C-alpha positions in Angstrom: -0.5 -24.5 -13.9 1.9 -26.1 -10.8 -0.4 -27.5 -8.0 2.1 -29.4 -6.0 4.7 -27.6 -3.1 8.1 -28.0 -3.6 9.8 -29.5 -0.2 12.0 -27.9 2.2 15.0 -30.1 1.1 14.4 -29.2 -2.6 14.2 -25.0 -1.6 17.4 -25.7 0.8 19.4 -27.4 -2.5 18.1 -24.7 -4.4 19.6 -21.8 -2.3 22.7 -23.3 -1.8 23.5 -23.4 -5.5 22.2 -20.2 -5.8 24.7 -19.0 -3.1 27.3 -20.8 -5.3 26.5 -18.8 -8.4 26.6 -15.3 -6.4 29.5 -16.3 -4.7 31.4 -16.6 -8.2 29.1 -13.7 -9.9 29.2 -11.3 -7.4 32.1 -11.6 -4.9 35.0 -10.5 -6.9 33.1 -7.4 -7.7 33.6 -6.4 -4.0 37.2 -6.9 -3.4 39.2 -9.0 -6.2 38.6 -7.1 -8.9 39.0 -3.6 -7.3 42.4 -4.9 -6.0 43.3 -6.4 -9.3 42.5 -2.9 -11.1 44.8 -1.2 -8.5 47.3 -3.8 -8.9 47.4 -3.5 -12.8 46.4 0.4 -13.6 47.9 2.0 -10.0 46.1 4.5 -8.0 45.4 6.8 -11.0 43.8 4.1 -13.3 42.0 1.8 -10.9 38.6 3.6 -11.1 38.9 3.2 -15.5 40.2 0.2 -15.5 37.2 -1.5 -12.9 35.1 0.2 -15.3 35.8 -0.6 -18.3 36.4 -4.5 -17.2 33.0 -4.4 -15.7 31.2 -3.0 -18.7 32.2 -5.5 -20.8 31.3 -8.3 -18.4 27.8 -6.8 -18.2 27.6 -6.3 -21.8 28.6 -9.6 -22.5 26.1 -10.5 -19.8 22.8 -9.2 -20.9 23.5 -10.8 -24.3 24.6 -14.7 -22.6 21.1 -14.6 -20.2 18.5 -15.1 -22.9 20.7 -16.8 -25.1 21.1 -19.5 -22.2 17.5 -19.2 -21.4 16.3 -19.9 -25.0 18.5 -22.4 -25.5 16.5 -24.6 -22.0 13.7 -23.7 -23.8 14.5 -24.9 -27.2 15.6 -28.2 -25.1 12.3 -28.8 -23.3 12.5 -27.2 -20.3 15.7 -28.6 -19.4 17.1 -26.8 -17.1 20.2 -29.0 -15.2 21.9 -29.4 -18.6 22.1 -25.8 -18.7 23.1 -25.1 -15.1 26.0 -27.7 -15.4 27.7 -26.0 -18.6 27.3 -22.4 -17.6 28.9 -23.3 -14.2 31.8 -24.5 -15.7 32.6 -21.9 -18.2 32.2 -19.5 -15.1 34.9 -21.8 -13.2 37.0 -21.4 -16.1 36.6 -17.8 -16.5 37.7 -17.6 -12.6 40.5 -19.7 -13.0 41.7 -17.0 -15.8 41.3 -14.2 -13.6 43.5 -16.2 -10.9 46.3 -16.2 -13.0 45.4 -12.8 -15.1 48.5 -10.7 -15.2 47.3 -8.1 -18.2 44.4 -5.7 -18.6 43.4 -8.0 -21.6 43.5 -11.2 -19.5 41.4 -9.4 -16.8 39.0 -8.2 -19.2 38.8 -12.1 -20.9 38.4 -14.0 -17.6 35.6 -11.7 -16.3 33.9 -12.0 -19.8 34.1 -15.5 -19.3 32.4 -15.6 -15.8 29.6 -13.3 -17.2 29.0 -15.7 -19.8 29.4 -19.0 -18.2 27.3 -17.9 -14.8 24.4 -16.4 -16.5 23.6 -20.3 -17.5 23.0 -21.3 -14.1 21.3 -18.1 -13.1 18.9 -18.4 -16.2 17.7 -21.9 -15.1 17.4 -21.4 -11.3 15.0 -18.5 -12.3 13.0 -20.8 -14.8 12.7 -23.6 -11.9 10.5 -21.1 -10.1 7.7 -21.2 -12.7 8.8 -24.8 -13.7 8.8 -26.3 -10.0 6.9 -23.6 -7.6 3.0 -23.0 -7.2 2.2 -19.6 -6.9 1.6 -19.9 -3.1 5.0 -20.3 -2.7 6.7 -18.0 -5.3 7.0 -15.8 -2.6 9.0 -17.8 -0.2 10.9 -19.3 -2.9 11.3 -16.2 -4.6 13.2 -14.7 -1.4 15.2 -17.9 -1.1 16.3 -17.0 -4.9 17.4 -13.3 -3.9 18.2 -13.6 -0.3 20.5 -16.5 -1.4 22.6 -13.6 -3.8 23.3 -11.6 -1.0 24.7 -14.6 1.0 26.8 -15.4 -2.3 28.3 -12.0 -2.0 29.3 -12.2 1.7 30.7 -15.7 1.3 32.9 -14.6 -2.0 33.9 -11.6 -0.3 34.9 -13.3 3.0 36.9 -15.8 1.0 38.7 -13.2 -0.6 39.4 -12.1 2.9 40.3 -15.3 4.6 42.4 -16.8 2.1 43.9 -14.1 0.0 43.9 -11.5 -2.5 44.7 -12.5 -5.7 44.8 -16.1 -7.5 44.1 -18.0 -3.8 41.1 -15.4 -3.4 39.6 -16.4 -6.9 40.5 -20.7 -6.5 38.5 -20.4 -3.7 35.6 -19.1 -5.4 35.9 -21.1 -8.3 35.3 -24.4 -6.0 32.4 -23.0 -4.3 30.2 -22.3 -7.5 30.3 -26.2 -7.9 30.4 -27.6 -4.3 27.4 -25.7 -3.4 25.6 -26.7 -6.2 25.8 -30.8 -6.2 22.7 -31.2 -3.5 20.3 -29.5 -6.3 21.6 -32.1 -9.4 20.9 -34.7 -7.3 17.4 -33.7 -5.8 15.7 -31.5 -8.9 14.3 -33.6 -11.9 13.1 -31.3 -14.8 9.6 -31.6 -15.6 10.5 -31.9 -19.9 7.9 -30.6 -22.3 7.3 -33.3 -25.2 10.4 -32.7 -27.8 7.8 -32.1 -30.8 6.1 -29.7 -29.1 9.0 -27.8 -27.5 10.4 -27.7 -31.3 7.3 -26.3 -32.6 6.8 -23.3 -29.9 10.6 -22.5 -31.3 10.1 -22.4 -34.9 6.5 -22.8 -36.3 5.4 -20.0 -38.0 3.2 -17.4 -36.5 0.4 -18.2 -38.9 0.9 -22.1 -37.8 0.6 -21.6 -33.8 -2.2 -19.0 -34.3 -4.3 -21.3 -37.3 -3.4 -25.0 -36.4 -4.4 -27.5 -34.1 -1.7 -29.1 -32.1 -2.4 -32.6 -30.5 -0.5 -34.1 -28.3 2.5 -35.0 -30.1 3.0 -31.9 -31.4 1.6 -32.4 -34.8 0.1 -29.5 -36.6 -3.5 -30.1 -38.4 -4.1 -29.5 -42.5 -5.3 -26.7 -42.0 -2.7 -25.3 -40.6 -0.1 -26.7 -43.5 -2.7 -25.3 -46.2 -3.1 -22.4 -44.4 1.0 -21.6 -44.4 1.8 -23.1 -48.1 -1.0 -20.8 -49.6 0.4 -17.8 -51.1 -0.8 -15.4 -54.7 0.9 -15.5 -57.7 1.8 -12.8 -59.7 -1.5 -13.0 -61.9 -3.5 -13.0 -58.4 -4.1 -16.5 -58.7 -4.0 -19.0 -55.3 -0.9 -21.2 -56.3 -1.1 -23.6 -53.8 1.8 -25.6 -55.1 3.6 -24.1 -52.5 6.8 -23.4 -54.3 8.6 -21.3 -52.1 12.5 -21.8 -51.9 12.9 -23.7 -49.0 15.8 -21.2 -47.3 13.6 -18.1 -48.0 10.7 -19.9 -46.2 13.0 -20.7 -43.4 13.8 -17.4 -42.6 10.6 -16.4 -42.9 9.5 -18.5 -40.0 12.5 -18.0 -38.1 11.8 -14.1 -38.0 8.0 -14.9 -37.0 8.7 -17.3 -34.4 11.1 -15.2 -32.6 8.3 -12.3 -32.5 6.7 -14.4 -30.9 8.9 -15.9 -28.6 9.6 -12.7 -27.4 6.2 -11.1 -27.2 6.3 -8.4 -24.1 3.3 -7.3 -22.6 2.7 -4.0 -21.4 2.7 -5.5 -17.3 5.9 -7.0 -18.3 7.3 -4.3 -19.7 6.9 -1.9 -16.3 8.1 -4.8 -14.1 10.9 -4.8 -16.2 11.6 -1.0 -15.6 11.1 -1.7 -11.8 13.9 -4.3 -11.3 15.7 -2.4 -13.5 15.8 0.9 -10.9 16.6 -0.6 -7.9 18.7 -3.1 -9.4 21.0 -0.3 -10.7 20.3 1.6 -6.9 21.9 -1.3 -6.0 24.7 -1.4 -8.5 25.6 2.4 -8.0 25.9 1.9 -3.9 28.4 -1.0 -4.5 30.5 -0.5 -7.4 33.3 1.9 -5.8 32.1 1.0 -2.1 35.6 -0.3 -1.9 37.0 2.9 -3.1 35.0 5.3 -1.2 35.2 3.6 2.1 39.3 4.5 1.4 38.9 8.0 -0.3 35.7 9.3 1.3 35.5 7.3 4.5 39.2 7.2 5.0 39.2 4.0 6.8 42.8 2.4 7.1 41.3 -1.2 5.8 39.0 -0.8 3.4 38.7 -4.8 2.5 38.0 -5.3 6.0 35.6 -2.2 5.8 33.7 -4.1 2.8 33.6 -7.4 4.7 31.7 -5.9 7.7 29.3 -3.4 6.1 28.6 -6.6 3.3 28.0 -8.9 6.6 25.7 -5.8 7.5 23.9 -5.8 5.0 23.4 -9.5 4.2 22.0 -9.9 7.9 19.4 -6.8 7.3 18.5 -8.4 3.7 18.2 -12.0 4.9 15.7 -11.0 7.5 13.8 -9.0 5.7 13.8 -11.0 2.8 12.6 -13.8 4.4 9.8 -12.2 6.3 8.7 -10.2 3.7 8.6 -13.7 0.9 6.9 -15.4 3.8 4.5 -12.4 4.5 3.9 -11.6 0.8 2.7 -15.4 0.6 0.3 -14.8 3.1 -0.9 -11.6 2.9 -1.3 -12.3 -0.9 0.2 -8.3 -1.8 3.8 -7.8 -3.7 3.3 -4.0 -4.3 3.5 -3.0 -1.0 6.9 -4.5 -0.4 8.5 -2.7 -3.7 7.4 0.6 -2.6 9.1 0.1 1.0 12.3 -0.9 -0.7 12.2 2.2 -3.0 11.8 4.8 0.1 14.3 2.5 1.7 17.1 2.0 -0.4 16.6 6.0 -1.2 17.2 6.7 2.0 20.0 5.1 3.1 22.0 6.6 -0.3 21.3 10.1 1.0 22.9 9.3 4.2 26.2 7.8 2.5 26.0 10.9 0.0 26.3 13.6 3.2 27.6 11.9 6.1 30.3 10.1 5.2 31.3 8.2 8.6 31.8 4.9 9.6 28.6 4.9 12.2 26.6 6.6 9.6 27.8 4.2 7.1 26.9 1.7 8.9 23.2 3.0 9.4 23.0 3.5 5.7 23.8 -0.6 5.0 21.1 -1.3 7.7 18.6 0.3 5.9 20.2 -0.4 2.0 19.9 -3.9 3.5 16.3 -3.6 4.6 15.0 -2.2 1.3 16.6 -4.7 -0.9 15.7 -7.3 1.3 12.3 -6.5 0.8 12.6 -6.1 -3.0 14.4 -9.6 -3.7 11.4 -11.1 -1.3 8.8 -10.3 -4.0 10.8 -9.8 -7.2 10.7 -13.2 -8.9 6.9 -13.4 -7.8 6.4 -10.3 -9.4 8.3 -11.2 -12.7 6.8 -14.6 -12.8 2.9 -13.2 -12.3 3.2 -10.9 -15.3 5.3 -13.8 -18.2 3.6 -13.7 -21.1 3.3 -17.5 -21.2 4.6 -20.7 -19.7 6.2 -22.0 -22.9 8.9 -19.3 -23.6 9.4 -18.5 -19.4 13.2 -19.7 -19.3 13.8 -17.1 -22.6 11.7 -14.5 -21.1 13.0 -14.5 -17.7 16.3 -14.0 -19.2 15.1 -10.8 -21.0 14.1 -10.0 -17.4 17.5 -10.8 -16.0 18.6 -8.0 -18.4 17.3 -5.7 -15.9 19.4 -6.7 -13.1 22.8 -7.2 -15.4 22.1 -3.7 -17.6 23.0 -1.7 -14.4 26.2 -3.6 -13.7 27.0 -2.0 -17.3 25.6 1.3 -17.0 26.6 1.5 -13.2 30.6 1.9 -13.7 29.7 4.1 -16.6 28.1 6.3 -15.0 29.7 6.6 -11.7 33.4 7.3 -13.2 33.4 10.9 -14.4 31.0 11.7 -11.4 33.3 10.3 -8.6 36.0 12.0 -10.6 34.8 15.7 -11.3 30.9 16.1 -11.5 30.2 16.0 -7.8 32.1 12.8 -6.3 30.3 10.6 -3.9 27.6 12.9 -2.9 26.0 13.2 -6.4 26.4 9.8 -6.7 24.8 8.6 -3.9 22.1 11.1 -4.1 21.5 9.9 -8.4 21.0 6.2 -6.3 18.6 7.7 -4.2 16.8 9.3 -7.7 16.7 5.9 -9.2 15.1 4.2 -6.0 12.5 6.6 -5.9 11.5 6.2 -9.6 10.6 3.0 -9.3 8.8 3.8 -6.8 6.3 6.2 -9.3 6.2 3.3 -12.0 4.8 1.2 -9.8 1.1 1.8 -9.8 1.4 1.1 -13.3 1.4 -2.7 -12.7 -2.3 -2.7 -12.3 -2.6 -6.8 -12.4 0.0 -6.8 -9.8 -1.9 -7.5 -5.9 
């Protein structure tokens, strides 16, 4: 268990790194990708192309995050190499998008961004469990969440300030490594012994549970005999262990993966709540550019996306910052999740029924407060329900699917609703329903304070 508190300068560097990752990941979704989709597909095909691109990216993201996490655990819980490698791939993807003049190139670029930036996201999430004691996880978890929202604003602001298209993508590509530099200097990985790390990854289930592992990661003889023994066709114990090595390795791998991905009931409910609230947030954002243009009727939708994003971030930042500190002080997490679900549902309902600028601003305030209340405790909740410390990054990668899967579902669900099944009112009512479903699942988290 981690006991030493983290210092303020580490928290600042950690937050800046998350801002950079979020700017590269979420920033393009607000303006750069919608504008590019409209330019390549025209007014009649922009929604379909945007849905296609973001769906492919989210599908890649769902696979990439657990893989990055598993790789990080496999190399002895080292997070910085994963951060650097993933950020590099993400920057390449942003530069591909900057030069994309076909639909195929646009899809390829966005898939690279998603594949790459899931690396630093997985590393940053695992650092909370590695370095932050329980009494600080609400505070640092809120930094993790608020920094993501600030990154959305930064990415959006860069697109408005330097221009849409290639200049915007290049500016975001520069921001990702620039904002992560301080963390690379200040962070020191607390690495597990290599042998123990390898055993945690490769040892069969019987070895892990029946054999004693010493400080060097060696398994005692009882475990080796247990794993070698088998019964031959005549029913006699065959202690020679003459099993084909490749068959044995495959069996060990299957059993070790089963151990690696052990999911508890509490983890599953926390995953579902995270999925539903992230789905609500994704449904609010996915067609915001088009909602403002086609439903609200503003003259400059890009500017209004920036305005609403800033409003959202300010209130989310306030709610998240205070919420994280208060959740640590009160030692309570569930009440913040409940408030988040109700307030997000209220904001989405306003967007559904009153599409005028003043009310949409009020809705952005509500959604911001709700999202801030949730991100204040999100990482504290997920690290609380992790099955074990040895698989922290892997299981947080699985948890992060609950954040990336909504990106896959949201455009696929939203496109037919917006174009023919009730339009924007139906879309935002569905958003509110998703948030309230998270509220109904909350009592299942019995172990959570």
